[in-house]
C-alpha positions as CSV (number, residue, x, y, z in Angstrom):
1,X,50.7,14.2,38.4
2,X,50.9,16.9,41.0
3,X,49.5,20.5,41.0
4,X,52.8,22.0,40.0
5,X,52.9,19.9,36.9
6,X,49.3,20.8,36.0
7,X,50.2,24.5,36.3
8,X,52.7,24.1,33.4
9,X,50.0,23.4,30.9
10,X,48.6,26.3,28.9
11,X,45.0,26.1,30.2
12,X,44.1,29.3,28.4
13,X,45.0,27.8,25.0
14,X,43.2,24.6,25.9
15,X,40.1,26.5,27.0
16,X,40.0,28.6,23.8
17,X,40.3,25.5,21.6
18,X,37.6,23.7,23.6
19,X,35.2,26.6,23.0
20,X,35.9,26.6,19.3
21,X,35.4,22.8,19.0
22,X,32.1,23.1,21.1
23,X,30.8,25.8,18.8
24,X,31.8,23.7,15.8
25,X,29.9,20.6,17.0
26,X,26.8,22.7,17.9
27,X,26.5,24.3,14.5
28,X,27.5,21.3,12.5
29,X,24.4,19.8,14.2
30,X,22.3,22.8,13.4
31,X,23.4,23.0,9.8
32,X,22.8,19.3,9.2
33,X,19.3,19.1,10.8
34,X,17.4,19.9,7.6
35,X,19.6,17.4,5.7
36,X,18.8,14.6,8.1
37,X,22.5,13.9,8.5
38,X,23.1,15.3,12.0
39,X,23.8,11.9,13.6
40,X,26.1,10.7,10.8
41,X,28.1,14.0,10.6
42,X,28.4,14.4,14.4
43,X,29.6,10.8,14.7
44,X,32.2,11.3,12.1
45,X,33.3,14.6,13.5
46,X,33.4,13.1,17.0
47,X,35.6,10.3,15.8
48,X,37.9,12.8,14.2
49,X,38.0,14.9,17.3
50,X,38.9,11.9,19.5
51,X,41.6,10.9,17.1
52,X,42.8,14.5,17.0
53,X,42.8,14.6,20.8
54,X,45.0,11.5,21.0
55,X,47.5,13.2,18.6
56,X,47.2,16.5,20.6
57,X,48.3,14.7,23.8
58,X,51.0,12.8,22.0
59,X,52.4,15.9,20.4
60,X,52.3,17.7,23.7
61,X,54.1,15.0,25.6
62,X,56.8,14.4,23.0
63,X,59.5,17.0,22.8
64,X,58.7,19.2,19.8
65,X,62.4,19.3,18.9
66,X,62.2,15.7,17.6
67,X,60.3,17.1,14.6
68,X,63.4,18.9,13.5
69,X,65.3,15.6,13.0
70,X,62.2,14.2,11.1
71,X,61.7,17.2,8.8
72,X,63.2,15.7,5.7
73,X,61.6,12.3,6.0
74,X,58.2,13.9,6.7
75,X,58.7,16.1,3.6
76,X,59.3,13.1,1.4
77,X,56.3,11.3,2.8
78,X,54.1,14.4,2.2
79,X,55.2,14.7,-1.4
80,X,54.7,11.0,-2.0
81,X,51.1,11.1,-0.6
82,X,50.3,14.2,-2.7
83,X,51.4,12.4,-5.8
84,X,49.7,9.2,-4.9
85,X,46.3,10.9,-4.2
86,X,46.3,12.2,-7.8
87,X,46.2,8.6,-9.1
88,X,44.7,6.6,-6.2
89,X,42.5,9.2,-4.4
90,X,38.7,9.2,-4.4
91,X,37.2,11.7,-6.7
92,X,34.8,14.2,-5.0
93,X,33.2,16.9,-7.2
94,X,36.1,16.6,-9.7
95,X,38.9,16.8,-7.2
96,X,41.3,13.9,-6.3
97,X,42.1,15.2,-2.8
98,X,41.1,12.3,-0.4
99,X,42.1,8.7,0.3
100,X,38.9,6.7,1.3
101,X,39.9,4.7,4.3
102,X,36.4,3.4,4.8
103,X,35.6,4.9,8.2
104,X,37.6,8.1,7.4
105,X,38.6,10.2,4.4
106,X,42.2,11.2,4.7
107,X,43.3,14.5,3.0
108,X,47.0,14.6,2.4
109,X,47.0,18.3,1.9
110,X,46.2,18.8,5.6
111,X,49.2,16.7,6.5
112,X,51.3,18.7,4.0
113,X,50.5,22.0,5.8
114,X,51.9,20.5,9.0
115,X,55.0,19.3,7.2
116,X,55.5,22.7,5.5
117,X,55.6,24.4,8.9
118,X,58.1,21.9,10.3
119,X,60.4,22.1,7.2
120,X,60.3,25.9,7.1
121,X,60.9,26.1,10.9
122,X,64.0,23.8,10.5
123,X,65.4,25.8,7.6
124,X,64.8,29.2,9.2
125,X,66.2,28.1,12.5
126,X,69.3,26.6,10.9
127,X,69.9,29.8,9.0
128,X,68.7,32.3,11.6
129,X,71.7,34.7,11.2
130,X,71.6,34.8,7.4
131,X,67.9,35.0,6.7
132,X,68.3,38.5,5.2
133,X,70.2,36.9,2.3
134,X,68.1,36.5,-0.9
135,X,69.2,32.9,-1.4
136,X,67.5,31.7,1.8
137,X,64.2,33.2,0.6
138,X,64.5,31.4,-2.7
139,X,65.5,28.1,-1.1
140,X,62.7,28.3,1.5
141,X,60.2,29.1,-1.3
142,X,61.4,26.1,-3.3
143,X,60.5,23.8,-0.3
144,X,56.9,24.9,-0.4
145,X,56.5,25.2,-4.2
146,X,56.4,21.5,-5.0
147,X,53.6,20.6,-2.4
148,X,51.7,23.8,-3.4
149,X,51.7,22.8,-7.1
150,X,50.7,19.2,-6.3
151,X,47.8,20.4,-4.2
152,X,46.8,22.8,-6.9
153,X,46.7,20.0,-9.5
154,X,44.2,18.0,-7.4
155,X,42.7,20.7,-7.8
156,X,42.5,22.3,-4.4
157,X,43.1,26.1,-4.7
158,X,42.4,26.8,-1.1
159,X,44.9,24.5,0.4
160,X,47.6,25.6,-2.1
161,X,47.0,29.2,-1.1
162,X,47.3,28.2,2.6
163,X,50.7,26.5,2.0
164,X,51.9,29.6,0.2
165,X,50.4,31.8,3.0
166,X,52.4,29.9,5.6
167,X,55.6,30.8,3.8
168,X,54.6,34.4,3.3
169,X,53.6,34.9,6.9
170,X,56.7,33.4,8.3
171,X,59.0,35.3,5.9
172,X,57.3,38.6,6.8
173,X,57.8,38.0,10.5
174,X,61.5,37.2,10.2
175,X,62.0,40.3,8.0
176,X,62.5,40.8,4.3
177,X,64.3,43.5,2.3
178,X,62.2,45.8,0.2
179,X,63.7,44.7,-3.1
180,X,63.4,41.1,-2.1
181,X,59.7,41.7,-1.6
182,X,59.4,43.4,-5.0
183,X,61.1,40.4,-6.7
184,X,58.8,37.9,-5.1
185,X,55.7,40.1,-5.8
186,X,56.6,40.1,-9.5
187,X,57.3,36.4,-9.4
188,X,54.0,35.8,-7.6
189,X,52.2,37.6,-10.4
190,X,53.9,35.5,-13.0
191,X,53.1,32.3,-11.2
192,X,49.5,33.4,-10.8
193,X,49.3,34.0,-14.6
194,X,50.7,30.6,-15.3
195,X,48.4,28.9,-12.8
196,X,45.4,30.8,-14.3
197,X,46.2,29.6,-17.8
198,X,47.4,26.0,-17.1
199,X,46.4,24.8,-13.6
200,X,43.1,26.3,-12.6
201,X,39.9,24.7,-13.8
202,X,36.8,26.6,-15.0
203,X,34.9,26.6,-11.7
204,X,37.9,28.0,-9.8
205,X,38.3,30.8,-12.3
206,X,34.6,31.5,-12.0
207,X,34.9,31.8,-8.2
208,X,37.7,34.3,-8.6
209,X,35.9,36.4,-11.2
210,X,32.6,36.3,-9.5
211,X,34.1,37.5,-6.2
212,X,34.7,40.9,-7.9
213,X,30.9,41.4,-8.3
214,X,29.1,38.6,-6.5
215,X,25.7,40.4,-6.4
216,X,25.7,40.6,-10.2
217,X,26.3,36.9,-10.6
218,X,23.9,35.3,-8.1
219,X,22.7,32.8,-10.7
220,X,26.1,31.3,-11.2
221,X,27.4,28.5,-8.9
222,X,29.9,30.4,-6.9
223,X,28.0,33.7,-7.0
224,X,24.9,32.0,-5.7
225,X,26.8,30.7,-2.7
226,X,28.1,34.1,-1.7
227,X,24.7,35.8,-2.2
228,X,23.0,33.3,0.1
229,X,25.8,33.8,2.6
230,X,25.1,37.6,2.4
231,X,21.5,37.0,3.1
232,X,22.1,34.7,6.0
233,X,24.6,37.0,7.7
234,X,22.5,40.0,7.2
235,X,19.2,38.4,8.4
236,X,20.9,37.5,11.7
237,X,20.6,41.1,12.9
238,X,22.0,41.9,16.4
239,X,21.1,38.7,18.3
240,X,20.2,36.2,15.6
241,X,17.1,34.1,14.8
242,X,17.9,31.5,17.4
243,X,19.7,28.2,17.4
244,X,18.6,25.9,14.5
245,X,16.1,28.6,13.5
246,X,17.9,30.2,10.6
247,X,15.8,30.4,7.4
248,X,18.6,30.3,4.9
249,X,20.3,27.3,6.5
250,X,17.3,25.3,7.7
251,X,15.5,25.8,4.3
252,X,18.6,24.7,2.5
253,X,19.2,27.9,0.6
254,X,22.7,28.1,1.9
255,X,25.1,25.6,0.2
256,X,28.0,23.9,1.9
257,X,26.6,25.2,5.2
258,X,28.3,22.7,7.5
259,X,31.7,23.2,5.8
260,X,32.7,26.3,3.9
261,X,29.8,28.5,5.0
262,X,29.3,27.5,8.6
263,X,30.1,31.1,9.8
264,X,27.1,32.3,7.8
265,X,25.0,29.8,9.8
266,X,26.4,31.1,13.1
267,X,25.9,34.7,12.1
268,X,22.3,34.0,11.1
269,X,21.4,32.1,14.2
270,X,23.5,34.0,16.8
271,X,23.6,37.4,15.1
272,X,26.2,40.1,15.5
273,X,26.7,39.4,19.2
274,X,27.4,35.7,18.6
275,X,29.7,36.4,15.6
276,X,31.7,38.9,17.6
277,X,32.1,36.4,20.5
278,X,33.4,33.8,18.0
279,X,35.9,36.3,16.5
280,X,37.1,37.3,20.0
281,X,37.8,33.7,20.8
282,X,39.7,33.2,17.6
283,X,41.6,36.5,18.2
284,X,42.6,35.3,21.7
285,X,43.7,32.0,20.3
286,X,45.9,33.7,17.6
287,X,47.5,36.0,20.2
288,X,48.2,33.1,22.5
289,X,49.9,31.2,19.7
290,X,52.2,34.1,18.9
291,X,52.9,34.6,22.6
292,X,54.0,31.0,22.8
293,X,56.3,31.5,19.9
294,X,58.0,34.4,21.6
295,X,58.5,32.4,24.8
296,X,60.1,29.4,23.0
297,X,63.5,28.5,24.3
298,X,65.1,27.9,20.9
299,X,64.7,29.2,17.3
300,X,63.1,26.0,16.1
301,X,60.3,26.3,18.7
302,X,59.9,29.9,17.8
303,X,59.4,29.2,14.1
304,X,57.2,26.1,14.7
305,X,54.8,28.0,16.9
306,X,54.9,31.0,14.6
307,X,54.1,28.8,11.6
308,X,51.2,27.2,13.4
309,X,49.8,30.7,14.3
310,X,50.2,32.0,10.8
311,X,48.4,29.0,9.4
312,X,45.4,29.4,11.6
313,X,45.3,33.2,11.0
314,X,45.4,32.8,7.2
315,X,42.9,30.0,7.2
316,X,40.4,31.9,9.3
317,X,40.8,35.1,7.3
318,X,40.3,33.2,4.0
319,X,37.2,31.4,5.2
320,X,35.6,34.4,6.8
321,X,36.5,36.6,3.8
322,X,34.7,34.1,1.5
323,X,31.6,34.1,3.8
324,X,31.4,37.9,3.7
325,X,32.2,38.2,0.0
326,X,35.5,40.1,0.4
327,X,37.7,37.1,-0.7
328,X,37.0,34.4,-3.4
329,X,35.4,31.2,-2.3
330,X,38.3,28.6,-2.3
331,X,36.8,25.8,-0.2
332,X,38.8,26.6,3.0
333,X,37.3,25.4,6.2
334,X,37.0,27.4,9.5
335,X,39.5,25.8,11.9
336,X,37.9,23.7,14.7
337,X,34.4,24.8,13.6
338,X,33.7,23.5,10.1
339,X,32.9,19.9,9.5
340,X,35.9,18.0,8.2
341,X,37.8,15.1,9.6
342,X,41.3,15.7,8.4
343,X,41.1,19.4,9.2
344,X,40.0,18.6,12.8
345,X,42.6,15.9,13.3
346,X,45.6,17.9,12.1
347,X,44.4,21.2,13.7
348,X,44.2,19.5,17.1
349,X,47.6,18.0,16.5
350,X,49.1,21.4,15.8
351,X,47.6,22.6,19.1
352,X,49.5,19.8,20.8
353,X,52.7,21.1,19.2
354,X,52.0,24.6,20.6
355,X,51.4,23.1,24.0
356,X,54.7,21.2,23.7
357,X,56.6,24.4,22.9
358,X,54.9,26.1,25.9
359,X,55.7,23.2,28.2
360,X,59.4,23.5,27.4
361,X,59.8,27.2,27.2
362,X,61.8,27.0,30.3
363,X,65.0,25.0,30.2
364,X,64.1,22.1,32.5
365,X,63.8,18.4,32.3
366,X,60.4,16.7,31.7
367,X,59.7,13.1,32.5
């Protein structure tokens, strides 16, 4: 490998992801200290990161366009896995969302997010000149509706919203007519009402209703989480209490502190300065993802990179919004930072896809 070959890699993107992963490992360690689980969690997260790194390199080396030919088989596999996990998956806190593989808990919904991006990218690129037609919006939505419903049945509201969010973000970027948007908005309200009455379980409804007035419901399960997150973020002040010195996290007042609420831990221990630094890194990562999409040499590459960027943006906003009480708590992790094996593996693999699109943004041969 010569220097000219090394220059083709997007080192800025690689550097940004490395920073986010390093921050994640540091604060998974900090959050798990008081639980006595730091070695176990770091080991599991490390194994997931190494496996994800292997997939990142593989996805980067392989031409991303091969995903287009595998879009339909991958979609079938994703749907089969989502159905199978409902019957064969391990139950965790009332949710059948994981396959217990012994050394690793595999979450099919994370794989489904990747597949949704690939399927939508293929459909949008195949119909690039006709995307303004209403039928293409309906068909593309039909593709994501089945996996979204299956994930919601697990129940996993957060992942279902992310799947829908990928579609919404990609549709908005390709352009949509005003009356089309109104039709889908009305349809979305109808679907939300149906889901509220027939698909959402009680604790999910409680999370949504408590989000409207969390400080008045601090004694409830979801309200307590948000109130403790408020306290943790506020007590961090300008520069924080110091690494592993946060009172809310180290005294175990803050629930799910190594997963859903890891940003509250960071804000408490690094303060406003550390929080802004993390947000700047995320912002640079998002901008780089969308820059790569604009440099893609074909429509499929454009939509794949766009879908990856949209997923990470929506996932980050939903997680941070829950930590700060401006969005309901839905169990969505902070990409690269929160503890979670499946999330880490597939997030790194998607970075590999971005790198593959970047490597091939100029029409040239690659060994």
